[in-house]
KOLLUMMAR-719712 format. One record per residue: residue in three letters; x, y, z of N, C-alpha, C in turn. Coordinates in steps of 0.02 Angstrom, whole numbers. Example, Ala and Ser with C-alpha at 12.3 -4.5 7.8 and 13.67 -1.06 7.14 Angstrom:
2
   residuo      nc1      nc2      nc3     cac1     cac2     cac3      cc1      cc2      cc3
       ALA      660     -284      390      615     -225      390      660     -165      390
       SER      642     -112      354      684      -53      357      645        2      394
This chain:
359
   residuo      nc1      nc2      nc3     cac1     cac2     cac3      cc1      cc2      cc3
       MET     8916    10571     5346     8869    10517     5330     8908    10451     5327
       SER     8881    10399     5358     8915    10335     5358     8911    10303     5289
       LYS     8961    10264     5273     8965    10230     5208     8942    10158     5214
       TYR     8917    10131     5159     8899    10060     5155     8954    10023     5119
       LEU     8974     9965     5145     9022     9923     5110     8982     9874     5067
       ASN     8979     9889     5004     8937     9851     4958     8977     9798     4919
       THR     8947     9740     4910     8975     9688     4867     8942     9695     4799
       VAL     8981     9717     4750     8954     9736     4685     8989     9696     4629
       ILE     8949     9671     4583     8976     9639     4523     8994     9694     4473
       THR     9058     9701     4459     9081     9755     4416     9102     9732     4346
       GLY     9102     9667     4335     9120     9642     4269     9093     9571     4260
       THR     9072     9556     4199     9047     9489     4183     9076     9464     4118
       GLY     9080     9398     4112     9103     9367     4050     9080     9295     4047
       SER     9073     9269     3988     9052     9199     3982     9084     9168     3920
       TYR     9083     9101     3919     9105     9065     3860     9052     9013     3843
       ILE     9023     9020     3784     8974     8973     3758     9009     8932     3704
       PRO     9018     8867     3714     9051     8826     3663     9017     8832     3595
       SER     9055     8825     3542     9028     8834     3474     8995     8770     3447
       LYS     9009     8713     3477     8982     8649     3452     8910     8641     3474
       VAL     8864     8642     3426     8792     8636     3441     8771     8563     3432
       VAL     8738     8536     3483     8712     8468     3481     8636     8472     3490
       SER     8599     8455     3438     8526     8461     3440     8494     8397     3465
       ASN     8430     8400     3483     8395     8340     3504     8394     8288     3449
       ALA     8393     8311     3387     8392     8264     3331     8454     8219     3330
       ASP     8508     8242     3360     8570     8202     3362     8563     8141     3408
       PHE     8510     8139     3448     8500     8084     3494     8447     8034     3470
       THR     8415     8047     3414     8359     8005     3394     8379     7933     3376
       SER     8442     7923     3356     8464     7855     3339     8502     7822     3397
       GLN     8507     7856     3453     8542     7829     3511     8499     7776     3547
       ILE     8531     7722     3568     8498     7670     3607     8501     7690     3681
       PHE     8444     7693     3714     8442     7710     3785     8417     7651     3826
       PHE     8440     7648     3889     8419     7597     3936     8396     7629     4000
       GLU     8352     7595     4036     8333     7616     4103     8390     7600     4152
       LYS     8383     7624     4214     8435     7611     4263     8442     7537     4280
       ASP     8388     7498     4269     8392     7426     4282     8418     7388     4221
       ASN     8445     7424     4172     8474     7397     4111     8424     7372     4060
       SER     8359     7380     4073     8309     7361     4023     8307     7413     3967
       PRO     8297     7391     3905     8297     7438     3849     8235     7482     3848
       ILE     8243     7543     3824     8187     7588     3813     8168     7580     3739
       ASP     8110     7552     3727     8090     7533     3660     8057     7589     3620
       SER     8042     7644     3652     8009     7699     3617     8052     7725     3560
       PRO     8022     7747     3505     8061     7776     3450     8100     7837     3474
       GLY     8158     7849     3443     8200     7905     3462     8165     7972     3458
       GLU     8124     7980     3407     8087     8043     3399     8039     8055     3457
       GLU     8008     8001     3482     7962     8008     3539     8001     8024     3603
       ILE     8059     7992     3612     8099     8006     3672     8121     8078     3674
       THR     8146     8104     3618     8170     8173     3617     8113     8223     3621
       ARG     8054     8206     3593     7996     8251     3598     7974     8258     3670
       LYS     7969     8201     3705     7949     8204     3776     8001     8241     3817
       PHE     8065     8230     3800     8118     8265     3835     8111     8341     3828
       ARG     8098     8363     3767     8091     8435     3757     8029     8462     3793
       ASP     7975     8424     3792     7914     8446     3826     7926     8458     3900
       ILE     7967     8414     3930     7980     8418     4002     8032     8471     4019
       THR     8087     8473     3982     8144     8515     4000     8147     8581     3962
       GLY     8115     8585     3905     8119     8645     3863     8181     8646     3818
       ILE     8225     8598     3826     8288     8597     3789     8279     8567     3719
       TYR     8304     8603     3669     8305     8573     3602     8376     8571     3573
       GLU     8423     8605     3606     8493     8598     3587     8537     8617     3646
       ARG     8599     8597     3644     8647     8613     3697     8715     8622     3665
       ARG     8764     8643     3706     8831     8657     3680     8882     8612     3714
       TYR     8929     8586     3673     8984     8546     3698     9050     8579     3679
       VAL     9100     8570     3721     9167     8595     3705     9199     8552     3650
       GLU     9250     8579     3618     9287     8541     3568     9335     8493     3603
       ALA     9359     8443     3566     9401     8391     3595     9465     8418     3627
       ASN     9490     8474     3601     9554     8500     3627     9544     8551     3683
       GLN     9482     8561     3707     9469     8609     3759     9459     8575     3826
       SER     9480     8609     3880     9470     8583     3947     9426     8632     3987
       ASN     9406     8611     4045     9367     8654     4089     9407     8716     4108
       ALA     9471     8707     4123     9514     8764     4140     9520     8812     4081
       ASP     9521     8785     4021     9525     8828     3961     9465     8875     3956
       ILE     9405     8846     3962     9346     8888     3952     9334     8934     4012
       ALA     9355     8912     4072     9351     8956     4131     9396     9017     4121
       THR     9454     9006     4091     9501     9061     4080     9473     9110     4028
       ILE     9441     9084     3976     9411     9129     3926     9358     9173     3957
       ALA     9314     9143     3996     9261     9182     4030     9292     9233     4078
       ALA     9345     9212     4113     9378     9257     4161     9408     9317     4125
       LYS     9441     9306     4069     9471     9361     4031     9418     9411     4009
       ARG     9360     9385     3989     9306     9429     3967     9277     9469     4025
       ALA     9273     9438     4084     9249     9475     4143     9298     9529     4164
       ILE     9362     9513     4162     9414     9562     4179     9411     9621     4131
       GLU     9405     9606     4066     9400     9658     4016     9338     9701     4027
       SER     9282     9668     4044     9220     9704     4057     9226     9752     4116
       SER     9262     9731     4167     9269     9772     4228     9320     9828     4220
       GLY     9369     9817     4176     9422     9866     4167     9475     9866     4221
       ILE     9477     9814     4262     9525     9813     4317     9593     9785     4294
       ASP     9643     9797     4335     9709     9765     4326     9704     9696     4360
       PRO     9714     9641     4323     9707     9575     4354     9755     9564     4413
       GLU     9810     9602     4416     9856     9595     4472     9826     9619     4537
       THR     9769     9653     4534     9737     9678     4595     9684     9630     4622
       ILE     9676     9572     4590     9627     9523     4613     9654     9488     4675
       ASP     9614     9485     4728     9635     9454     4791     9621     9379     4792
       GLN     9567     9358     4761     9549     9286     4760     9520     9267     4693
       ILE     9536     9206     4673     9504     9175     4615     9468     9113     4642
       ILE     9401     9115     4637     9360     9060     4662     9326     9027     4603
       VAL     9341     8963     4593     9312     8927     4536     9266     8872     4562
       ALA     9203     8875     4542     9154     8823     4559     9150     8774     4501
       HIS     9154     8711     4517     9146     8658     4467     9128     8594     4504
       ASN     9119     8540     4467     9103     8475     4499     9154     8421     4482
       PHE     9186     8426     4424     9228     8371     4401     9297     8392     4378
       GLY     9316     8455     4386     9382     8477     4367     9393     8472     4293
       ASP     9455     8459     4273     9471     8448     4203     9461     8374     4186
       VAL     9429     8361     4131     9419     8293     4106     9438     8294     4032
       ILE     9489     8257     4014     9510     8258     3944     9460     8221     3901
       SER     9460     8236     3837     9414     8205     3790     9423     8129     3790
       ASP     9367     8093     3784     9367     8019     3783     9390     7988     3848
       SER     9382     8025     3903     9399     8000     3970     9348     8026     4019
       ILE     9338     7990     4074     9296     8016     4128     9336     8021     4193
       GLN     9402     8024     4186     9445     8032     4245     9452     8106     4260
       THR     9435     8126     4321     9439     8196     4339     9510     8215     4359
       ASP     9525     8278     4349     9592     8304     4364     9585     8372     4398
       ILE     9601     8374     4462     9599     8438     4499     9664     8449     4537
       LEU     9719     8424     4508     9785     8434     4537     9831     8465     4484
       PRO     9847     8530     4487     9823     8577     4538     9751     8597     4527
       SER     9726     8640     4571     9656     8662     4566     9644     8698     4500
       ILE     9582     8698     4479     9564     8734     4418     9578     8809     4428
       ALA     9566     8836     4488     9580     8906     4501     9654     8922     4493
       SER     9697     8876     4515     9769     8887     4506     9787     8888     4432
       ARG     9756     8844     4393     9769     8843     4321     9745     8907     4288
       VAL     9687     8932     4311     9661     8994     4283     9708     9052     4299
       LYS     9731     9055     4361     9778     9108     4380     9840     9105     4337
       ASN     9866     9045     4326     9925     9037     4284     9912     9061     4213
       ARG     9855     9042     4185     9840     9059     4115     9823     9133     4106
       LEU     9801     9164     4159     9790     9236     4157     9855     9275     4164
       GLY     9908     9240     4183     9973     9272     4191     9978     9315     4253
       ILE     9937     9302     4303     9939     9343     4365     9999     9322     4407
       LYS    10040     9371     4424    10101     9359     4462    10092     9370     4537
       SER    10042     9408     4556    10033     9427     4627    10030     9365     4672
       GLU    10073     9364     4722    10073     9307     4768    10017     9311     4819
       THR     9985     9369     4823     9929     9376     4870     9862     9363     4835
       CYS     9863     9345     4772     9802     9323     4737     9795     9248     4750
       ILE     9745     9230     4790     9738     9162     4813     9685     9125     4772
       PRO     9705     9072     4737     9657     9034     4697     9634     8970     4732
       TYR     9570     8957     4730     9546     8894     4758     9479     8874     4725
       ASP     9463     8810     4730     9402     8782     4701     9351     8769     4755
       ILE     9288     8769     4734     9235     8745     4778     9191     8696     4739
       VAL     9169     8644     4774     9123     8595     4746     9059     8597     4787
       PHE     9006     8623     4757     8944     8634     4794     8884     8615     4750
       GLY     8896     8573     4700     8843     8557     4653     8827     8616     4608
       CYS     8770     8615     4577     8751     8669     4530     8750     8738     4562
       PRO     8736     8745     4628     8737     8812     4658     8807     8839     4671
       GLY     8859     8809     4642     8928     8827     4658     8946     8900     4646
       TRP     8924     8927     4588     8942     8997     4574     8908     9044     4625
       VAL     8845     9032     4641     8811     9073     4691     8847     9069     4757
       GLN     8869     9008     4775     8905     9000     4838     8972     9037     4836
       GLY     9005     9036     4778     9067     9074     4771     9057     9148     4781
       VAL     9002     9174     4756     8985     9245     4767     8975     9258     4842
       LEU     8940     9213     4876     8929     9222     4948     8995     9219     4987
       GLN     9041     9176     4966     9106     9173     4999     9145     9237     4989
       ALA     9144     9264     4928     9178     9327     4915     9148     9382     4959
       HIS     9082     9383     4963     9047     9432     5005     9070     9427     5078
       ALA     9076     9365     5103     9098     9355     5172     9169     9381     5183
       TYR     9213     9370     5135     9282     9394     5140     9283     9471     5139
       PHE     9240     9501     5098     9237     9574     5097     9216     9601     5165
       LYS     9164     9571     5194     9138     9594     5258     9189     9585     5314
       ALA     9231     9534     5306     9282     9521     5357     9345     9562     5346
       GLY     9347     9601     5293     9405     9642     5278     9464     9603     5252
       MET     9452     9543     5225     9506     9500     5203     9518     9501     5128
       ALA     9475     9537     5092     9482     9543     5020     9443     9604     4997
       LYS     9463     9631     4939     9427     9688     4910     9404     9674     4839
       ARG     9434     9623     4807     9416     9609     4738     9424     9535     4725
       CYS     9372     9503     4698     9373     9431     4686     9349     9416     4615
       LEU     9377     9364     4586     9354     9336     4523     9319     9271     4539
       VAL     9254     9267     4525     9214     9207     4540     9190     9177     4474
       ILE     9206     9113     4465     9192     9079     4401     9152     9016     4414
       GLY     9104     9002     4370     9070     8938     4368     9084     8907     4300
       SER     9115     8847     4299     9136     8818     4236     9130     8743     4238
       GLU     9105     8713     4184     9095     8640     4185     9094     8612     4114
       THR     9119     8550     4108     9115     8513     4044     9080     8447     4058
       LEU     9015     8452     4070     8976     8393     4088     8969     8342     4032
       SER     8980     8363     3970     8974     8317     3914     9023     8259     3919
       ARG     9075     8268     3960     9125     8216     3968     9112     8170     4028
       MET     9057     8183     4063     9042     8144     4123     8975     8107     4117
       VAL     8946     8107     4057     8880     8078     4049     8883     8008     4019
       ASP     8832     7969     4035     8823     7901     4008     8779     7907     3947
       ARG     8805     7892     3888     8767     7903     3827     8708     7855     3820
       TYR     8704     7805     3863     8647     7759     3862     8591     7780     3909
       ASP     8601     7836     3942     8552     7863     3990     8520     7925     3958
       ARG     8454     7927     3953     8422     7984     3918     8432     8049     3957
       ASP     8450     8045     4022     8467     8106     4059     8528     8141     4029
       THR     8567     8104     3989     8624     8133     3954     8604     8196     3918
       MET     8544     8197     3891     8523     8252     3847     8516     8318     3884
       ILE     8511     8318     3949     8500     8380     3986     8565     8419     3996
       PHE     8621     8384     3997     8683     8416     4018     8722     8448     3961
       SER     8762     8499     3978     8800     8535     3928     8863     8566     3960
       ASP     8898     8604     3919     8961     8635     3941     8957     8711     3937
       GLY     8997     8745     3977     8998     8818     3974     9034     8847     4034
       ALA     9047     8912     4031     9082     8947     4085     9056     9018     4091
       GLY     9047     9040     4153     9028     9109     4167     9072     9137     4222
       ALA     9090     9200     4217     9136     9230     4266     9113     9300     4284
       THR     9130     9320     4345     9113     9386     4370     9170     9415     4411
       ILE     9179     9480     4406     9223     9517     4452     9178     9548     4505
       LEU     9194     9534     4568     9159     9565     4624     9207     9610     4662
       GLU     9180     9668     4683     9220     9715     4720     9184     9739     4783
       ALA     9223     9753     4835     9196     9784     4895     9203     9859     4887
       LEU     9147     9894     4883     9148     9966     4869     9114    10004     4926
       GLU     9146    10056     4950     9116    10100     5000     9074    10153     4964
       GLU     9009    10151     4978     8963    10195     4942     8911    10225     4989
       ASP     8878    10277     4966     8830    10313     5008     8764    10276     5017
       GLN     8746    10233     4968     8683    10197     4970     8696    10122     4963
       PRO     8654    10080     4996     8664    10007     4989     8645     9983     4919
       ARG     8685     9941     4891     8669     9908     4827     8711     9844     4823
       GLY     8707     9811     4767     8743     9748     4760     8708     9693     4800
       LEU     8747     9648     4829     8720     9592     4866     8693     9617     4933
       LEU     8628     9610     4943     8596     9637     5003     8585     9584     5057
       THR     8554     9528     5039     8540     9475     5087     8544     9408     5051
       HIS     8549     9354     5090     8555     9288     5059     8525     9235     5103
       ALA     8518     9175     5075     8496     9116     5112     8531     9055     5083
       VAL     8549     9008     5127     8581     8946     5106     8549     8889     5144
       VAL     8532     8835     5110     8498     8777     5140     8533     8714     5115
       SER     8538     8664     5159     8567     8599     5140     8527     8542     5172
       HIS     8513     8491     5132     8481     8430     5157     8522     8370     5133
       THR     8548     8332     5180     8594     8278     5162     8574     8211     5193
       ASN     8511     8202     5208     8489     8137     5233     8474     8092     5173
       GLU     8411     8078     5159     8396     8038     5099     8409     8077     5035
       GLU     8414     8144     5041     8424     8186     4982     8496     8184     4955
       VAL     8543     8160     4994     8613     8165     4975     8629     8131     4909
       ASP     8592     8079     4891     8606     8041     4830     8556     8056     4773
       TYR     8522     8112     4776     8478     8129     4721     8517     8140     4656
       LEU     8577     8166     4663     8626     8167     4608     8687     8129     4633
       TYR     8713     8084     4591     8765     8039     4615     8806     8013     4557
       PHE     8859     7976     4572     8900     7943     4523     8879     7869     4520
       GLY     8863     7845     4461     8841     7776     4455     8863     7744     4390
       LYS     8852     7679     4385     8874     7642     4326     8829     7657     4267
       SER     8851     7639     4208     8813     7649     4147     8748     7610     4149
       ASN     8697     7635     4114     8634     7599     4106     8641     7541     4057
       SER     8695     7540     4019     8704     7488     3968     8718     7420     3999
       PRO     8682     7368     3978     8696     7301     4005     8768     7280     3991
       GLY     8799     7248     4041     8867     7224     4032     8920     7277     4038
       SER     8901     7338     4057     8951     7392     4064     8995     7379     4125
       ASP     9053     7408     4125     9101     7402     4180     9073     7438     4241
       PRO     9057     7403     4296     9027     7436     4354     9074     7484     4390
       ASN     9139     7479     4375     9188     7523     4407     9197     7589     4369
       VAL     9167     7595     4312     9168     7658     4275     9104     7695     4289
       ARG     9109     7755     4316     9051     7790     4341     9036     7854     4302
       TYR     8973     7873     4302     8949     7931     4266     8901     7971     4310
       ILE     8888     8033     4291     8840     8074     4328     8770     8045     4318
       LYS     8734     8037     4373     8667     8008     4373     8621     8051     4417
       MET     8557     8047     4404     8511     8085     4447     8444     8050     4454
       GLN     8412     8064     4510     8343     8041     4522     8298     8101     4507
       GLY     8279     8106     4444     8246     8167     4420     8182     8185     4456
       ARG     8138     8137     4468     8075     8151     4501     8086     8177     4572
       LYS     8133     8146     4608     8146     8168     4677     8177     8238     4678
       ILE     8221     8253     4630     8250     8320     4626     8195     8371     4613
       TYR     8150     8354     4568     8095     8399     4551     8052     8415     4612
       GLU     8032     8363     4648     7990     8372     4707     8026     8409     4762
       TYR     8089     8392     4772     8130     8426     4823     8136     8501     4808
       SER     8151     8516     4745     8161     8586     4725     8098     8627     4733
       LEU     8041     8600     4713     7979     8637     4719     7960     8650     4792
       SER     7979     8604     4836     7963     8612     4907     8009     8661     4943
       ASN     8072     8664     4922     8122     8699     4962     8151     8763     4931
       VAL     8158     8766     4865     8189     8826     4836     8146     8889     4846
       PRO     8080     8887     4835     8041     8948     4847     8048     8975     4918
       ARG     8050     8930     4967     8057     8953     5036     8123     8988     5049
       ALA     8177     8961     5020     8243     8992     5028     8244     9061     4995
       MET     8213     9067     4937     8209     9132     4904     8170     9182     4946
       LYS     8117     9158     4978     8077     9202     5020     8115     9225     5081
       VAL     8154     9180     5111     8196     9199     5169     8243     9255     5150
       ALA     8275     9249     5091     8322     9301     5069     8286     9367     5056
       LEU     8228     9364     5023     8192     9426     5008     8164     9458     5071
       ASP     8135     9418     5115     8108     9446     5178     8163     9481     5218
       ALA     8223     9452     5218     8277     9483     5257     8298     9550     5228
       SER     8286     9561     5164     8305     9624     5132     8257     9681     5149
       GLY     8196     9664     5168     8146     9715     5181     8116     9744     5117
       ILE     8132     9715     5061     8107     9739     4996     8042     9703     4980
       ASP     7993     9741     4957     7929     9711     4938     7937     9672     4873
       ILE     7901     9617     4868     7907     9574     4809     7889     9611     4744
       SER     7849     9663     4749     7830     9702     4690     7890     9737     4659
       GLU     7944     9745     4696     8003     9779     4671     8051     9733     4634
       VAL     8039     9667     4639     8084     9619     4605     8073     9623     4530
       LYS     8127     9636     4494     8122     9643     4421     8139     9579     4383
       LYS     8188     9542     4409     8208     9480     4375     8228     9427     4427
       ILE     8214     9365     4409     8238     9308     4449     8283     9267     4403
       LEU     8346     9264     4421     8396     9226     4383     8406     9160     4419
       ILE     8374     9109     4394     8374     9044     4427     8416     8995     4386
       HIS     8447     8948     4421     8487     8896     4388     8447     8863     4332
       GLN     8476     8859     4274     8443     8831     4215     8447     8755     4217
       ALA     8402     8726     4257     8403     8654     4269     8353     8618     4224
       ASN     8294     8647     4217     8238     8615     4184     8184     8670     4178
       GLU     8163     8686     4118     8117     8742     4108     8053     8735     4149
       LYS     8022     8677     4147     7959     8667     4183     7970     8671     4258
       MET     8025     8643     4282     8040     8646     4354     8052     8718     4376
       ASP     8092     8755     4338     8106     8824     4356     8042     8866     4356
       GLU     7999     8855     4307     7935     8891     4303     7894     8877     4366
       ALA     7891     8814     4386     7851     8795     4444     7881     8824     4508
       ILE     7948     8826     4513     7981     8854     4572     7962     8928     4580
       VAL     7967     8965     4526     7952     9037     4530     7878     9049     4543
       GLN     7835     9009     4513     7763     9015     4528     7749     9003     4602
       ARG     7780     8951     4629     7769     8936     4701     7798     8991     4745
       PHE     7854     9020     4724     7883     9076     4762     7832     9133     4767
       TYR     7801     9151     4712     7752     9205     4713     7689     9186     4752
       ARG     7671     9123     4750     7612     9101     4788     7624     9108     4863
       LEU     7687     9104     4885     7701     9115     4956     7682     9185     4978
       PHE     7677     9230     4929     7656     9299     4943     7583     9311     4922
       GLY     7549     9256     4903     7479     9262     4881     7471     9294     4813
       ILE     7521     9285     4770     7521     9318     4704     7525     9266     4649
       ARG     7488     9276     4596     7495     9238     4535     7521     9286     4481
       THR     7570     9264     4442     7600     9310     4394     7625     9272     4333
       ASP     7639     9308     4280     7670     9279     4220     7745     9274     4234
       VAL     7768     9215     4252     7837     9208     4273     7887     9222     4218
       TYR     7867     9213     4155     7915     9222     4101     7934     9295     4089
       GLN     7895     9342     4116     7915     9412     4115     7971     9425     4165
       LEU     7974     9383     4216     8022     9392     4271     8081     9344     4267
       MET     8073     9289     4231     8121     9234     4233     8153     9224     4164
       PRO     8208     9258     4151     8243     9247     4087     8271     9176     4084
       MET     8271     9147     4024     8294     9078     4015     8341     9073     3956
       ASN     8391     9030     3962     8432     9013     3903     8442     8938     3897
       ILE     8406     8900     3939     8414     8827     3939     8392     8796     3873
       GLN     8346     8828     3838     8320     8798     3777     8375     8785     3726
       LYS     8422     8831     3721     8476     8824     3673     8543     8802     3703
       LEU     8551     8812     3768     8615     8799     3800     8616     8739     3846
       GLY     8557     8712     3863     8556     8655     3908     8576     8674     3979
       ASN     8589     8623     4019     8606     8631     4090     8682     8623     4098
       SER     8716     8679     4106     8789     8677     4116     8808     8686     4189
       SER     8764     8666     4234     8776     8664     4306     8797     8733     4333
       VAL     8856     8738     4362     8879     8799     4394     8884     8858     4347
       ALA     8884     8846     4282     8893     8900     4233     8828     8934     4215
       THR     8770     8904     4231     8707     8930     4203     8691     9000     4229
       VAL     8697     9012     4293     8676     9077     4320     8722     9134     4297
       PRO     8788     9128     4304     8830     9183     4281     8828     9193     4205
       THR     8818     9139     4168     8811     9145     4095     8748     9182     4077
       LEU     8693     9165     4110     8629     9199     4098     8634     9273     4114
       TYR     8664     9290     4171     8672     9359     4191     8713     9399     4139
       ASP     8768     9370     4118     8811     9403     4068     8773     9413     4003
       MET     8736     9363     3981     8700     9368     3918     8646     9422     3920
       ILE     8612     9429     3977     8562     9482     3984     8595     9550     3979
       LEU     8649     9559     4016     8684     9624     4015     8709     9642     3945
       ARG     8725     9590     3906     8749     9602     3838     8693     9606     3786
       GLY     8631     9603     3810     8574     9609     3765     8562     9547     3722
       GLU     8582     9488     3747     8577     9427     3708     8518     9383     3727
       ILE     8476     9405     3775     8416     9368     3794     8356     9410     3774
       ASP     8317     9386     3727     8260     9425     3701     8211     9444     3756
       ASN     8189     9507     3753     8136     9533     3797     8156     9538     3870
       HIS     8222     9536     3884     8244     9543     3953     8304     9592     3957
       THR     8297     9641     4000     8351     9689     4013     8357     9701     4088
       ILE     8415     9724     4108     8427     9741     4178     8453     9813     4180
       HIS     8424     9854     4225     8441     9924     4230     8468     9940     4300
       SER     8504     9994     4304     8530    10017     4368     8473    10026     4417
       GLY     8481    10000     4477     8430    10004     4529     8382     9946     4531
       ASP     8382     9904     4479     8337     9846     4478     8353     9797     4535
       VAL     8301     9768     4564     8310     9716     4615     8305     9648     4581
       LEU     8356     9608     4592     8360     9541     4563     8364     9489     4618
       ILE     8340     9429     4603     8352     9372     4647     8390     9319     4607
       PHE     8447     9299     4633     8486     9244     4605     8472     9182     4647
       ALA     8460     9124     4616     8445     9064     4655     8468     9002     4618
       SER     8487     8950     4657     8509     8888     4626     8497     8830     4673
       VAL     8493     8770     4642     8484     8708     4680     8523     8653     4645
       GLY     8552     8608     4684     8589     8554     4652     8617     8504     4702
       ALA     8662     8463     4676     8688     8405     4712     8709     8423     4783
       GLY     8690     8379     4828     8707     8391     4898     8657     8361     4947
       MET     8592     8380     4945     8565     8433     4903     8575     8502     4935
       ASN     8592     8550     4894     8606     8617     4918     8563     8668     4881
       ILE     8543     8720     4917     8505     8775     4888     8536     8840     4913
       ASN     8540     8890     4869     8559     8956     4893     8526     9010     4851
       ALA     8522     9069     4879     8490     9126     4845     8517     9190     4875
       PHE     8519     9242     4834     8534     9308     4861     8495     9362     4824
       VAL     8481     9415     4861     8447     9473     4833     8499     9525     4815
       TYR     8491     9554     4756     8544     9598     4729     8512     9659     4698
       ARG     8537     9718     4716     8515     9780     4684     8568     9802     4634
       GLN     8548     9805     4571     8594     9820     4517     8623     9890     4524
């Protein structure tokens, strides 16, 4: 009987910062529009509307003495421990991020050496054939890292990879921009292995989409909203309405392409692990995905969420969510052997990716 070369996640780990920042912490903050005009609404009204739209009521920030490489390493250690592997047998370390290391009270990025190289160093891995590298792909970075590992497995160039999504967005935000409230910090890591097995499982099919015409600047680096701010100092910015409309139009179609390619009926999908960008947006994406099949459903039975308490940590949201479910930390959601899952993400670029996975 012929064997299947399966790409399987054999270990997971995450790091959730201990510093909790609630919406109430923003009620006394002065916010400005992008044209530098003041937002005169009371702080309580601003944060209430924010929660109604995003679902977020608190988020997590790293401590002043922590770096992105630090939290990526913690998540990596937990994934390695979960898998039970010898870290010296890892062929590649792939770290997805957007801004590298950023020290406290600075917005200068540092990716020399790469975050993956720093993680390899801190893990104490001596193997010279363990190759560390970073990818910058916006919020879908961890999903893209998984797809890259899968490609290396299929090409016979690797058998075991550590894929991490890690970010400290709290150090890249403009505190005068109310979009500041959506972003957070965190790290998620996975061990992926190429396994020869009798039945197909793990990563089955995938889809990747990119639009870089007018969409390229939907997320961008821009000056502070505060009047008189230094125009040469830049922060993460977004065109929220355009991102919302783009995502609703394009993410469901990419998910459908991936599922159709698998030959699996939509009725078999048990969970959809989608990038924790915005609760209302994610709900609408999943609803539209099911409508492509002529189905209306209660998406919250299928779509576990942690954005309410953890905010949007970009590349870290999907692997963190997956790890938390496996550890029984997401209420009313479990994953069992044989379950069909869809992983999906959308972010700066604009980029979209998705894959179908049998647990």
